[in-house]
C-alpha positions in Angstrom: -153.5 -62.3 -88.9 -149.7 -62.1 -89.0 -149.5 -62.1 -85.1 -151.4 -65.4 -84.9 -149.0 -66.8 -87.5 -146.0 -65.6 -85.5 -147.4 -67.1 -82.3 -147.9 -70.5 -84.0 -144.3 -70.4 -85.3 -143.1 -69.6 -81.8 -145.1 -72.5 -80.3 -144.0 -75.0 -82.9 -140.4 -74.0 -82.6 -140.6 -74.2 -78.8 -141.9 -77.7 -78.9 -139.1 -78.9 -81.2 -136.4 -77.2 -79.2 -137.8 -78.5 -75.9 -137.8 -82.0 -77.2 -134.2 -81.6 -78.4 -133.1 -80.0 -75.1 -134.7 -82.8 -73.1 -132.8 -85.3 -75.1 -129.6 -83.4 -74.4 -130.6 -83.1 -70.8 -130.7 -79.3 -70.8 -133.2 -77.3 -68.7 -136.4 -76.1 -70.4 -135.5 -72.5 -69.8 -132.3 -72.9 -71.9 -134.5 -74.4 -74.6 -136.8 -71.4 -74.6 -133.9 -69.0 -74.7 -132.3 -70.8 -77.6 -135.7 -70.8 -79.4 -136.0 -67.1 -79.0 -132.5 -66.5 -80.3 -133.0 -68.8 -83.3 -136.4 -67.6 -84.6 -136.0 -64.0 -83.8 -135.6 -61.2 -86.3 -131.8 -61.2 -86.0 -131.0 -64.8 -86.6 -133.3 -66.9 -88.9 -136.0 -64.2 -89.0 -139.0 -66.5 -88.8 -140.7 -63.9 -86.7 -140.3 -60.6 -88.4 -142.6 -58.3 -86.5 -140.9 -58.2 -83.1 -142.9 -55.1 -81.9 -146.1 -57.1 -81.6 -144.4 -60.2 -80.1 -142.6 -58.1 -77.5 -145.6 -58.1 -75.2 -145.7 -61.9 -75.3 -142.0 -62.0 -74.5 -142.5 -59.7 -71.5 -145.3 -61.9 -70.2 -143.1 -65.0 -70.7 -140.3 -63.4 -68.7 -142.7 -62.6 -65.8 -144.0 -66.2 -65.9 -140.5 -67.6 -66.0 -139.5 -65.6 -63.0 -142.6 -66.7 -61.2 -141.7 -70.4 -61.9 -138.2 -69.9 -60.6 -139.6 -68.2 -57.5 -141.9 -71.2 -56.9 -139.1 -73.7 -57.1 -137.0 -71.9 -54.4 -138.0 -72.4 -50.8 -136.6 -70.6 -47.7 -134.9 -73.9 -46.7 -133.1 -74.1 -50.0 -132.0 -70.4 -49.8 -130.6 -71.0 -46.3 -128.6 -74.0 -47.6 -127.2 -71.9 -50.4 -126.2 -69.1 -48.0 -124.1 -71.3 -45.7 
């Protein structure tokens, strides 16, 4: 099950990077982006089969956009506008 192994690598790396980013007081989203860049097939290549993981990446992007949408309210958007 190479896909399951790749998912476990991604989750373990995410936990480590999130702990480091919280110590450095960086947002969690930045930690997730750094994790993806580091363990992807073009950097350290811990996750080699990117075709199977691509679906999980797309779901992650949708969830991230949903979380960002929840954090913004109409009142905050009106404050940003003016």
